[in-house]
Backbone bond lengths (Angstrom), bond angles and torsions (degrees), N, CA, C in turn:
res aa  C-N    CA-C-N  psi(-1)  N-CA   C-N-CA  omega(-1)  CA-C   N-CA-C  phi
1 M - - - 1.446 - - 1.518 109.62 -
2 C 1.292 115.72 149.24 1.454 120.38 179.92 1.507 110.87 -76.19
3 S 1.323 115.36 154.86 1.452 120.17 -179.00 1.519 112.01 -77.20
4 T 1.319 118.76 -17.77 1.444 122.22 -179.53 1.519 109.71 -99.08
5 P 1.338 118.25 117.20 1.466 119.32 -179.25 1.523 110.89 -71.84
6 I 1.318 115.97 147.87 1.461 122.40 176.42 1.520 106.90 -95.32
7 T 1.309 116.50 128.50 1.454 120.67 178.54 1.512 109.39 -112.71
8 P 1.347 117.47 151.37 1.464 120.00 -178.39 1.517 113.49 -58.85
9 D 1.345 117.90 -28.46 1.448 119.99 -177.79 1.521 112.71 -93.71
10 S 1.320 117.15 10.04 1.455 121.96 -179.80 1.527 110.43 -65.43
11 R 1.304 116.40 131.19 1.465 121.36 179.31 1.527 111.45 -103.04
12 D 1.327 117.31 -15.11 1.451 122.50 -177.96 1.524 109.88 -75.88
13 L 1.322 117.34 126.39 1.448 121.23 178.13 1.519 112.14 -75.45
14 G 1.307 117.46 -14.94 1.455 120.96 175.04 1.516 114.58 72.10
15 L 1.302 117.43 22.54 1.452 119.84 -177.32 1.525 112.40 -81.07
16 T 1.310 117.00 -10.17 1.453 120.69 172.77 1.514 108.14 -125.06
17 A 1.307 116.34 144.31 1.464 120.71 -175.33 1.514 110.72 -74.28
18 K 1.318 116.51 131.81 1.457 121.51 174.36 1.529 109.42 -93.21
19 D 1.309 116.78 -24.84 1.451 122.13 173.57 1.519 106.60 -129.85
20 D 1.283 116.47 177.36 1.458 119.32 -174.43 1.516 114.10 -92.54
21 S 1.342 118.09 11.50 1.454 116.97 -176.52 1.521 111.91 -135.94
22 C 1.292 113.51 145.00 1.452 122.50 172.84 1.515 105.39 -154.19
23 A 1.298 117.01 124.24 1.457 120.13 -175.22 1.513 111.99 -57.97
24 C 1.321 117.46 -35.71 1.463 118.41 -176.73 1.525 111.47 -70.03
25 S 1.315 119.29 -31.32 1.460 119.07 177.26 1.516 111.01 -79.73
26 A 1.322 117.64 -24.48 1.454 121.04 -179.45 1.521 112.60 -77.56
27 D 1.348 118.50 -23.37 1.457 118.69 -176.05 1.518 113.26 -112.03
28 G 1.323 116.62 35.24 1.444 119.02 167.65 1.514 117.27 95.35
29 H 1.319 118.99 10.56 1.458 119.11 178.49 1.520 112.08 -84.70
30 G 1.291 117.58 3.13 1.457 119.45 176.28 1.510 111.29 105.27
31 T 1.317 114.20 176.92 1.458 120.57 179.30 1.511 108.36 -128.10
32 H 1.303 115.27 60.42 1.464 120.91 -177.20 1.516 110.50 -81.64
33 G 1.310 116.02 143.02 1.448 121.24 176.50 1.511 110.26 -99.78
34 A 1.312 115.70 -153.46 1.459 120.56 179.79 1.519 109.76 -63.62
35 T 1.312 115.34 145.07 1.457 119.38 179.79 1.507 110.25 -114.76
36 D 1.281 115.76 159.46 1.453 122.49 -179.32 1.521 108.26 -99.08
37 T 1.328 116.52 80.33 1.456 120.57 -173.62 1.518 112.55 -69.53
38 G 1.317 118.36 -23.31 1.453 120.02 -178.34 1.512 112.27 -107.31
39 R 1.319 116.86 23.04 1.460 121.15 -172.29 1.506 113.68 -56.91
40 A 1.295 117.76 -29.04 1.461 120.03 -177.10 1.521 111.40 -114.10
41 E 1.316 116.16 19.56 1.460 119.75 -179.46 1.521 111.16 -54.04
42 N 1.337 116.33 -41.76 1.450 118.92 179.64 1.528 112.61 -80.92
43 Q 1.351 117.65 -7.31 1.453 121.14 178.41 1.525 111.82 -93.33
44 R 1.343 117.10 -9.99 1.454 121.54 -175.59 1.521 110.09 -62.39
45 S 1.297 115.77 130.43 1.454 120.27 -179.53 1.514 109.77 -108.38
46 S 1.323 116.43 176.89 1.458 120.33 -179.70 1.522 111.28 -68.58
47 S 1.335 118.00 -13.43 1.458 120.81 179.15 1.527 112.47 -93.76
48 A 1.329 117.05 12.45 1.459 120.61 -179.66 1.524 109.94 -65.67
49 T 1.332 115.30 142.93 1.455 122.29 -179.59 1.516 109.25 -122.72
50 E 1.336 116.16 133.87 1.457 121.15 175.20 1.520 109.04 -103.59
51 T 1.337 116.06 129.93 1.457 121.73 177.15 1.513 107.65 -127.28
52 Q 1.332 116.41 135.72 1.455 120.49 -179.59 1.527 110.09 -106.39
53 Y 1.323 114.29 141.24 1.458 122.65 178.50 1.519 107.82 -129.62
54 L 1.316 116.43 153.79 1.458 121.76 172.54 1.516 107.65 -107.98
55 V 1.339 115.89 128.00 1.455 122.15 -176.73 1.522 108.44 -119.92
56 T 1.325 116.33 133.20 1.459 121.17 179.30 1.521 110.75 -104.38
57 G 1.331 114.97 155.37 1.457 121.21 174.59 1.515 115.65 96.81
58 M 1.319 118.01 -4.98 1.464 119.92 -178.67 1.528 109.28 -82.99
59 T 1.353 116.06 131.93 1.462 120.19 -176.05 1.517 114.76 -124.62
60 C 1.339 117.54 -10.87 1.466 118.86 -175.66 1.523 110.12 -155.30
61 N 1.321 114.77 177.63 1.458 119.70 -178.67 1.529 112.66 -71.24
62 H 1.317 118.25 -22.15 1.464 119.59 173.64 1.526 109.32 -67.21
63 C 1.336 116.28 -38.28 1.469 121.06 176.15 1.529 109.86 -60.21
64 V 1.336 115.81 -44.05 1.466 121.26 178.38 1.522 109.99 -58.72
65 A 1.326 116.44 -44.94 1.469 120.65 -179.12 1.526 110.96 -63.96
66 S 1.325 117.69 -38.44 1.467 121.38 -179.56 1.526 111.35 -64.97
67 V 1.329 116.26 -47.41 1.466 120.49 179.40 1.527 110.19 -64.95
68 T 1.318 116.32 -43.49 1.469 120.95 179.88 1.522 111.11 -60.02
69 E 1.318 116.77 -43.60 1.465 120.52 -179.02 1.524 111.63 -63.88
70 E 1.322 116.78 -47.26 1.470 119.94 -178.81 1.534 111.42 -62.67
71 L 1.322 117.18 -44.64 1.471 119.93 -179.71 1.526 111.50 -67.99
72 S 1.322 117.14 -37.18 1.469 120.93 -178.40 1.519 112.69 -65.36
73 E 1.329 117.20 -22.49 1.457 121.15 -179.75 1.530 113.13 -78.24
74 L 1.336 117.32 -11.65 1.466 120.18 -179.69 1.525 110.85 -73.62
75 D 1.332 115.81 138.35 1.455 121.27 177.31 1.518 109.69 -61.75
76 G 1.310 116.72 127.85 1.458 121.76 178.59 1.510 113.94 100.51
77 V 1.343 118.15 -15.00 1.460 120.43 179.54 1.522 108.91 -82.33
78 D 1.338 114.60 122.08 1.463 121.01 179.73 1.519 112.22 -90.72
79 S 1.337 116.32 -41.19 1.462 119.62 179.84 1.523 110.00 -157.18
80 V 1.327 113.87 160.94 1.460 121.76 179.73 1.521 106.83 -137.22
81 S 1.333 116.31 133.41 1.461 119.48 171.65 1.517 108.03 -131.03
82 V 1.335 115.14 146.60 1.456 121.10 -175.35 1.524 109.31 -129.32
83 E 1.334 115.20 131.95 1.462 121.94 170.14 1.523 105.70 -103.64
84 L 1.335 116.26 100.96 1.458 121.87 -176.14 1.520 110.66 -70.06
85 N 1.316 116.04 128.72 1.463 123.70 174.99 1.528 106.62 -124.98
86 V 1.329 115.51 90.99 1.457 121.49 -175.79 1.530 109.58 -59.46
87 G 1.314 116.13 127.34 1.446 121.47 178.63 1.517 114.33 81.41
88 G 1.318 116.63 4.51 1.464 120.29 -179.52 1.509 110.72 -139.09
89 Q 1.303 115.02 -150.15 1.463 120.64 179.39 1.528 109.17 -98.61
90 S 1.314 116.11 121.84 1.458 121.72 178.45 1.513 109.05 -88.79
91 R 1.344 116.65 137.74 1.463 121.83 -179.97 1.529 108.73 -88.01
92 V 1.332 115.18 122.38 1.459 121.79 179.85 1.524 107.69 -114.78
93 T 1.331 116.46 121.04 1.457 121.86 178.85 1.522 108.61 -105.43
94 V 1.323 115.45 122.66 1.466 121.80 -179.01 1.519 107.58 -113.03
95 T 1.329 116.68 123.05 1.458 122.40 176.84 1.524 108.07 -102.64
96 T 1.336 115.56 125.52 1.463 120.57 -176.42 1.516 111.12 -124.05
97 S 1.329 115.40 152.49 1.462 121.51 176.90 1.518 111.48 -91.39
98 H 1.326 116.75 -18.80 1.463 122.55 174.57 1.518 107.45 -152.95
99 P 1.321 118.10 163.79 1.466 120.19 -175.14 1.529 112.76 -56.99
100 V 1.331 114.37 139.29 1.460 122.10 175.81 1.528 106.10 -119.73
101 A 1.316 117.02 130.13 1.458 121.93 -177.14 1.524 111.35 -60.39
102 Q 1.323 115.49 138.34 1.464 121.96 177.57 1.531 110.46 -56.33
103 E 1.323 116.49 -35.57 1.461 120.79 179.41 1.532 111.06 -63.48
104 A 1.325 116.89 -36.12 1.462 121.18 179.05 1.527 110.67 -68.88
105 I 1.326 117.16 -40.44 1.465 121.32 176.71 1.527 109.16 -61.96
106 H 1.323 115.82 -48.62 1.465 121.27 -179.68 1.529 110.42 -58.65
107 A 1.320 116.97 -45.78 1.467 121.36 -179.07 1.530 111.41 -62.73
108 A 1.330 117.46 -39.87 1.465 120.87 -179.36 1.528 110.86 -66.87
109 V 1.326 116.97 -42.93 1.463 120.81 178.38 1.525 110.27 -63.92
110 T 1.321 115.90 -42.58 1.464 121.40 178.70 1.531 110.10 -63.97
111 E 1.314 117.41 -42.10 1.468 121.96 179.09 1.533 110.50 -60.45
112 A 1.323 116.67 -34.88 1.462 120.76 178.03 1.525 111.23 -73.67
113 G 1.333 117.65 -15.45 1.455 121.10 176.59 1.517 115.05 105.00
114 Y 1.347 117.07 18.78 1.459 121.06 -175.04 1.519 110.27 -130.55
115 D 1.326 116.79 178.78 1.452 121.73 -176.98 1.521 111.39 -127.13
116 L 1.336 115.45 142.71 1.462 119.95 170.14 1.523 107.29 -75.72
117 A 1.315 117.05 135.69 1.455 120.73 176.84 1.523 108.10 -73.56
118 S 1.332 116.11 143.85 1.458 118.49 178.72 1.526 109.34 -76.14
119 A 1.315 114.23 145.81 1.472 120.87 -176.29 1.496 112.16 -73.78
C-alpha cells in the first residue's frame, strides 16, 4: 500500500510523485509515468464503444496510471478512465473505436500487475 492515503475529496491525479515511494512501484508493477488518457479524444467516432471492467488490487493513483498506460497501448483503445476504489473493485471504463479482444484487456491489466474481477 502507498504511504499517501487517498481521500474522496482529493483533486490530485497523482500522475507525478510527491514523494519518492509508492509500494506498487517498489514491488514490480513497473515505473510508469504520466499517461495520455485523452490521447484519442479527438479521434473518437460515432462508433465508439464504452465497456466497463472491475479491477482489483489498485490502491493509489500510481496504480491507476499503470493500468491506464497498459490499456491505452492496445490497438483500438481511444481512452481509459478509472474510478479508484481503494481496497475494493475499481471501475475502469475503456472507450474503443473497434472491438478489442477480452483476452487483450485481461493481458494488459495483468501486465500492469492487477486482476480483472470475475463477473
